[in-house]
C-alpha positions as CSV (number, residue, x, y, z in Angstrom):
1,X,0.0,0.0,0.0
2,X,1.0,3.6,-0.5
3,X,0.6,6.1,2.4
4,X,1.5,9.6,3.4
5,X,4.0,9.6,6.3
6,X,5.5,12.5,8.2
7,X,8.5,12.8,10.5
8,X,10.4,15.5,12.4
9,X,14.1,15.9,12.1
10,X,15.5,18.8,14.1
11,X,13.0,21.6,13.9
12,X,11.7,20.7,10.4
13,X,8.7,18.5,9.5
14,X,8.8,16.4,6.4
15,X,5.9,14.8,4.6
16,X,6.7,12.0,2.2
17,X,4.8,9.3,0.3
18,X,5.9,5.8,1.4
19,X,5.3,2.2,0.3
20,X,4.6,-0.4,2.9
21,X,3.3,-3.9,3.5
22,X,1.1,-4.5,6.5
23,X,-1.8,-6.6,7.7
24,X,-3.6,-3.5,8.9
25,X,-5.5,-1.0,6.8
26,X,-6.0,1.9,9.2
27,X,-3.2,4.4,9.8
28,X,-3.8,4.3,13.6
29,X,-3.7,0.5,13.7
30,X,-0.5,0.5,11.7
31,X,1.2,2.9,14.1
32,X,0.0,1.1,17.2
33,X,0.2,-2.6,16.2
34,X,2.7,-3.0,13.4
35,X,6.1,-2.5,15.0
36,X,8.0,-4.0,12.0
37,X,6.6,-1.4,9.5
38,X,7.2,1.5,11.8
39,X,10.8,0.5,12.6
40,X,11.5,0.0,8.9
41,X,10.2,3.6,8.2
42,X,12.3,5.0,11.1
43,X,15.4,3.3,9.7
44,X,14.5,4.7,6.2
45,X,13.9,8.2,7.4
46,X,16.5,8.6,10.2
47,X,19.3,6.1,9.4
48,X,21.3,4.1,11.8
49,X,23.3,7.0,13.5
50,X,20.5,9.4,14.4
51,X,20.5,9.7,18.2
52,X,17.5,12.0,19.0
53,X,13.9,11.1,19.2
54,X,12.5,9.1,16.2
55,X,8.8,9.9,15.6
56,X,7.0,8.6,12.5
57,X,3.4,9.4,11.9
58,X,1.2,7.8,9.1
59,X,-1.3,10.4,8.0
60,X,-3.3,8.8,5.2
61,X,-3.5,5.6,3.2
62,X,-3.5,6.5,-0.5
63,X,-3.8,3.2,-2.3
64,X,-4.0,-0.5,-1.4
65,X,-2.8,-3.5,-3.4
66,X,-3.4,-7.1,-2.2
67,X,0.0,-8.8,-2.3
68,X,-1.0,-12.2,-0.7
69,X,-3.3,-13.9,1.7
70,X,-2.7,-15.4,5.2
71,X,-4.3,-18.7,6.1
72,X,-4.4,-18.0,9.9
73,X,-6.8,-15.4,11.3
74,X,-4.8,-12.5,12.8
């Protein structure tokens, strides 16, 4: 899926379109429950050596594409 994400670096705010894979459809659910996606976005936005607070917010889901199905109910 494609989403709009924002992050703060220093005193500046950045808004970028991102591509992600997640089991959840709602931006709030992704931020609360999908730690793997949020940590990947933090690594993409901030890098390995950024020492300050890392805060990534997903604002809106732009498009969804079904990549696969899961047999178990999660």
